[in-house]
C-alpha positions as CSV (number, residue, x, y, z in Angstrom):
1,M,187.6,90.7,185.8
2,A,184.0,90.6,186.7
3,P,181.6,89.8,183.8
4,A,180.4,92.8,181.7
5,I,176.8,92.2,182.8
6,A,177.8,92.7,186.5
7,H,179.5,96.0,185.6
8,F,176.5,97.1,183.6
9,L,173.9,96.2,186.3
10,V,175.9,97.7,189.2
11,G,176.3,101.0,187.2
12,A,172.6,101.0,186.3
13,S,171.6,100.2,189.9
14,L,173.8,103.0,191.4
15,L,172.5,105.6,189.0
16,L,168.9,104.6,189.7
17,L,169.6,104.9,193.4
18,L,171.3,108.3,193.0
19,I,168.3,109.7,191.1
20,I,165.7,108.7,193.7
21,P,165.8,112.1,195.5
22,I,165.0,113.8,192.2
23,A,162.3,111.2,191.5
24,L,160.8,112.0,194.9
25,R,160.9,115.8,194.2
26,Y,159.8,115.9,190.6
27,R,157.4,113.9,188.4
28,L,159.6,112.2,185.9
29,A,158.6,111.2,182.4
30,P,158.0,107.5,181.9
31,W,161.0,107.2,179.5
32,V,163.5,108.6,182.1
33,P,164.1,105.4,184.1
34,L,164.8,103.5,180.9
35,W,167.5,106.0,179.9
36,L,168.9,106.0,183.4
37,V,169.4,102.2,183.3
38,A,171.1,102.5,179.9
39,L,173.3,105.4,180.9
40,G,174.2,103.9,184.3
41,G,175.1,100.6,182.6
42,L,177.4,102.4,180.2
43,W,178.9,104.4,183.1
44,G,179.7,101.1,184.8
45,L,181.3,99.6,181.6
46,G,183.2,102.8,180.8
47,P,186.7,101.7,182.0
48,D,186.5,98.6,179.7
49,I,186.7,100.9,176.7
50,H,190.3,99.7,176.2
51,H,189.0,96.4,174.8
52,I,187.6,98.2,171.7
53,A,189.5,101.5,171.5
54,P,191.5,101.8,168.3
55,V,193.9,104.3,170.0
56,Y,195.5,104.9,173.4
57,E,195.0,101.2,174.3
58,L,198.0,101.1,176.7
59,K,197.0,104.3,178.5
60,L,193.3,103.2,178.8
61,R,194.4,99.8,180.1
62,A,196.6,101.6,182.7
63,F,193.7,103.7,183.7
64,H,191.5,100.5,183.9
65,D,194.0,98.9,186.3
66,S,194.1,101.9,188.7
67,P,191.9,102.3,191.8
68,W,190.4,105.5,190.2
69,V,188.0,103.4,188.2
70,D,186.0,102.8,191.3
71,L,184.4,106.1,190.4
72,F,182.8,104.1,187.6
73,A,180.4,102.1,189.7
74,F,183.1,100.3,191.8
75,H,184.7,98.9,188.6
76,Y,188.1,98.3,190.2
77,T,186.5,96.5,193.1
78,L,184.5,94.3,190.9
79,D,187.7,93.4,188.9
80,R,189.6,92.2,192.0
81,P,190.6,88.5,192.2
82,V,188.2,87.9,195.1
83,V,185.2,88.9,193.0
84,R,186.7,87.2,189.9
85,A,186.8,83.9,191.7
86,Q,183.1,84.2,192.5
87,Y,181.8,84.5,188.9
88,L,178.2,83.2,189.5
89,S,177.9,85.1,192.8
90,S,178.9,88.4,191.2
91,V,176.4,87.9,188.3
92,F,173.5,86.9,190.6
93,G,174.5,89.5,193.2
94,S,174.4,92.2,190.6
95,I,171.0,91.0,189.3
96,L,169.6,91.0,192.9
97,G,171.1,94.5,193.5
98,F,169.5,95.7,190.2
99,L,166.1,94.3,191.2
100,G,166.4,96.0,194.6
101,A,167.3,99.3,193.0
102,V,164.4,99.1,190.5
103,T,162.0,98.2,193.4
104,T,163.3,101.2,195.4
105,F,163.0,103.5,192.4
106,M,159.5,102.3,191.7
107,I,158.4,102.8,195.4
108,A,159.8,106.3,195.2
109,T,157.9,107.1,192.0
110,V,154.7,105.6,193.4
111,L,155.1,107.6,196.6
112,R,155.6,110.7,194.5
113,T,152.4,110.1,192.5
114,R,150.2,109.1,195.4
115,T,151.2,111.5,198.1
116,N,151.9,115.1,198.6
117,L,155.4,115.5,199.9
118,T,154.3,118.0,202.5
119,D,151.7,115.5,203.9
120,T,154.0,112.6,204.7
121,A,157.5,111.7,205.7
122,S,157.6,108.4,203.8
123,P,159.5,109.8,200.8
124,H,162.1,111.2,203.1
125,L,162.5,107.8,204.8
126,V,163.0,106.2,201.3
127,A,165.7,108.8,200.6
128,L,167.3,108.2,203.9
129,S,167.3,104.4,203.4
130,E,168.8,105.0,199.9
131,A,171.6,107.1,201.4
132,L,172.3,104.5,204.0
133,L,172.4,101.8,201.3
134,L,174.9,103.8,199.3
135,L,177.0,104.4,202.4
136,L,177.0,100.6,203.2
137,L,178.0,99.8,199.6
138,F,180.9,102.4,199.8
139,V,182.1,101.0,203.1
140,A,181.9,97.4,201.8
141,A,183.9,98.4,198.7
142,T,186.6,100.2,200.5
143,S,187.2,97.8,203.4
144,S,189.6,95.0,202.9
């Protein structure tokens, strides 16, 4: 099982990356990224609810141990023995991924505030690079 901080940061990173096209299109309030980090982190931790649930613990644990929980920010993949053996790497990798997602999100919001979307293709290149990053993450998670 990967550490909880890794699940939290991967979920927060993925939600930030998924919202970049919206951030490029609309001017978001300053509090929105903070809530996105919190909600994304909770999304990544969602399958671990069986640790604190007072009811349905066996059913929730069975769900946690199924590949379907990869829908929760690659939770199943992060809990595989290969990742579990790399404790420090998973923590520092998730921190680096989170910093990359925050940087990409900040670039997108700066591009939105400094440019008109009809004048430049730069926001579209950021959205394309984000889509490619998500595709690479998906391929890496699903390949054995």
